[in-house]
N, C-alpha and C positions, 0 to 999 in steps of 0.2 A: 921252331917252325914258324914261318911268317904267315900271318893270317891275311886273307884278301876279302874285302867287302866292297860293295858299290858306293856306300856313303857312310861316313862317321859323323854323328851329331855330338858336339861337345857341350855338355850342360844339361842337367836333369831338372830344370824348372818347367813351368807351364809352357813356355815357348819351345824349348827343346823337345818336350814330349809331344807337343802339337805337331811340330815339324816331322818327327818320327812317324806319328800316326798318318799324317797326310802323304808321306812317301809310300806307306803301305797301301793307301787308297789308290795311289797311282800305279800300283802293281809292283812296286819295288819291295822285294822280300829280303834281299841280302843287305840289310841296313843295321847299324849298330849305334847305340847311344852310350856314351861314356860320362859318368858322373863321379867327381872326386870324392864325394861323401854320400849322403842319402838324397833321394829325390825330394825336391822342394826345400833343400837346406840353405838356399841362398835367400833372395828377397821374396820368393813366391809364398812361403809359408805364413808370413805376417802381412801380406798385402791386404788392403781394405776390401778387395773383392768386388768392387762396383763395375758395372758394364753399361755402356750406352752407345748410341749410334751417332751422336753429334760430333762432327769432325769437319774442319775446314777443307780437308782433302777429300775429294769425292771417292777416290779409290779406297782410302782408309775407312770412310763411312760405310761403303759397301762391304768391305772386309769385316768390319765390326758387326754389321747386320747379319752377314752370313754366319759368323761365329756364334752369335747369340742364338740363332735358330738351330745351330749344330748341337748344342748342349743336350737337348732331349734325345736326339739320335745317339749321341755318345753314351748316354746312360743306358739306352736299350742295348747297344752293342756290347758294352763292357760289364753291365750289371753293377756298376759302381755309381753311387750318387754323386752328383756335382753340387748338391746343396743349393739348388736353384730357388731364387725368390724373384719372380717376375712381378714387381710391385708398381712399375711405372716410375716416371721421374719428371721433375720440372726444372728447367733452366731459366733463371730469373733475368729480367731486363729492367734496368732502372733509368735508362735514357732512351730517347727516340732512336738514336743511332744503333744501340744494341738491340732494340726491338726490331728495327729494320733488318739487322743481321740475322736474327732468329727467323723472321719471315722469309728471308732468302734461303735459309737452311731448310725451312719447311717446304718451299717450292722444289728444292733439290731432292728432298726426301720423297716427294710425290713422284718425281721422275724415276727414282730408284725403287719405287714400290714400298716405301716405308711410310706407315700411317701415323705421322705426327700431326700436331695441331697447335695453333696459337690460342691461348686462353687468357682471360682477364683476371684482375685481382679477386673478384668474388669467387670465380671458379678455382683459383689457386687455393684460397682459404678452404673451400669445400673439399678439395682433393688432398691438400696438405695442410691441415689445420694448425700445425706448429709454426707455420711461416708467418712472420710479421710482414704484411704487404705495404706498410707505409713507405711511400716513395717508389713502389714497384708499379710499372706500367703494364706489364704482361709477362708471359712466360711461354716457352715451348714445352708442350707435354709430349712425352715419348712413352708409349705403352710398353715398349720392349726393354726399357731401363730396369735395372734390378741389381742383385748381387748374388754371389755364389761363394762356395767354399773353395778357395784356391788350391788347397792341398788335395781335396777330394777330386777336383777337376783334373789336376795333374795326374793323379793315379788312374783316373778314368781314361785319359789319353794314353797312358803307359800300358794299361791292360789291353785297350783296343789295338794298340800297335803290336803288342805281343801276339794277340789273336791273329793279326795280319801277317805274322812271320818275322817281326823285328826282334832284336836282342837288346837287352839293357844290362849294363854292368855298372854297379855302384862300387864305391871305394876304389875307383880306377882313375887316378889323376893323369892328365896328359902332360908329358914332360917336354916333348918336342913335336913340331909339325914341319917336316922337311919336304920341299917340292922335288919331284923326280923328273927326269928328262921327258918322259912320255906324258906328262901332265897330271899324273896321279900323285898321291901324297904318302909319305911315311908318317904315321902317327905313333909316336913312341910312348909307351906306358911302362910302369914297373913290371907288368906281366909279359911284356914283349912288344914287338913292333907289328903294326897293322898297316897294310897297304890299302888305301881307299881311293876310288876314282874321284870322290867329292868329299869335302870337309865343310861342315856347317858350324859356324861360331854362334852358339846359343849360351854364351857364358854369363849373360846378365851383368851382375855387379863386376864380374871379372872379364868381361868381353874385351876390354882394352888389353889385358894381359894375355888373353888367348890369341888376339890378333898379333901381339908382339912376338909370339912364338914363330909366326910365319914371316916376321920382318915387316909387318903391316902396322902402321900407326893409326889408331882410331881415336879421334879427338873426343873421347868420352870421359865424363866425370860423374860418378854416382853422387847424389846429394841426399842428405838426411831429410826425411819428410815425417812430420809428426801427426799423429791422430790420437784422440782420446776416446775412451769407452766409459760411458756414464753408468751409474747405478740405475735402479728402476726409476722410470719417469712416470708419474701418475697420469699425465695426459696420454701417454702411449698405452698404458694399461687400460684406460677408460675408452680408448678409441674403438676397440673391438675388431680392428682389422690392421693389417700391416701398413705403416706409414710409407709413402713413396720417397724416393730419393729426392734431394733438393740440392741443386748446384747454384752457387752465387758467384758468377764471374767477377763482379766488382769486389766482393769480399775475399775472392780467391779461396773459397771454402766450400765444403760440401757436408751433408749429413745423411745418414740412413739409419733405419732401425736395426738394433742388435739385441735380440731377445726382448726384454721388457724395457730396454733403455735405448741409447743412441750411440752411434759412432760419429764423431765430428772431426773432420780433417781440415788442415790448412796448408796452403802452398806459400811458405814464407819467402818474402823477397830477400831477407838477410839470412838465408839458410847456410848450413855448414856442409862443405864437401866431405864425402866419405870415400876413402880409397883403401883397399886392402894393403 
């Protein structure tokens, strides 16, 4: 028997489960998510989990601001913790040009209703005492910055989507996506064929391969990204509060508190491509 649904979402990471949840918020009940393994089994489970509103694209910044505010509501709907840590964050500027850019971002945020501010070196040290401000001219402070548990957040989206009427099937790889003359799609799985009005590619690391099933080439290449988790840091223990996020664009690095230590990540220029 061929199954019919309004939409199929391929991929059970945080993006796929968010799309599924938002479809139910729009009143779509006949929606289905297919995941080849378990939810969060791609890149979601080991993401660093940071969130912020700073983005050169106004629409993306607004979307990020909306999502950050959504997490509390999501916890209430699902009863599932997202592991939220709203600690605030600083983005550092070491040149007049970068500081001007952050000032422009602040002006944009004001227009969007986001309460960021420009702070100087003394205030940076007060709020983020681990930061060495030598050569730093200022920073953008964003009180919405923080981090969460990516796995917990994904499961919160999934549970809220199920409450809204959606269906999730794990251990169900998609083998083919074939267009039909009426504009719908055949989604072929080991358990049978599903006819969907719409198909959403939320394959993450495998988005290129999912696109190829439909004959679409997506110029995507997942890249390896490293971060390290420290042991207990005495300065963190002595602080008595959670240290804010710190983003250093010049150093292409970031840090945040993890337990009684730190997570420190780097965006390497000479990074290695990763492809399944």
